C-alpha angles and dihedrals in degrees: 000000000000129000090217130089119243131190091246116053131172136170118256089254091053091050091047090053094046097046139055116248091257091048092049091049093050103033099038103025101036094245128153142217125247109259115270095015102094119103095230100049095096094022112126109169125131111261147078131294112220135188111273089214100055112358096250112158109249115161136010121223088240090070095047119107137169106254092174089233099115097253134084106270130199132183097209139018120232118278089254086076096217092157121093122200124209135166115267120198098171124130093022092291135111110227141143113251120208121215133180106260092215103051104009093242116163110245105172134268139301123224134190097232100088120139099228133077090275091060088213132126114192103198107200134184111238091221091060091061143057124199131232112199116226110257114227 
C-alpha cells in the first residue's frame, strides 16, 4: 500500500481479518466513500475520532464542522499529530493525502479551503475512523 515504514505493520491477510471490507478498501487500498454515505458526516457528538485500523487518536469533535461536501470535515488534527500528509498526484489531480502516522492507513485528503483560522479542511472517510464518545 505505502512505500513507507510505519510503527504498526500487518500482512494483507491480517488487515483483511481485522477490518470490514469497506475499511480495508479505504484504509489499505486508498478508496473513498460516496459523498453523504458515511456514518460520521453529520455526526456532532463530543469525543475523539480514532483510526479504525489501529486506534490512534486523529481528530477531536471540537474541530469538526459541516463543510457540506459529504464527508466528515475537521479544521485541525489533535495535538498528538497522528496524521501524516503527503503529496497525491492520482486521478489527474494534485492533492494532499492524509494517512495515519501509526499504521499508514489512508484517511482522506486535506485542503486549504477551510472556514476557520487554520484555513484547513481535513476531508476524511467515515470508514477510516471509529468514534470514542467523551466521558462525563
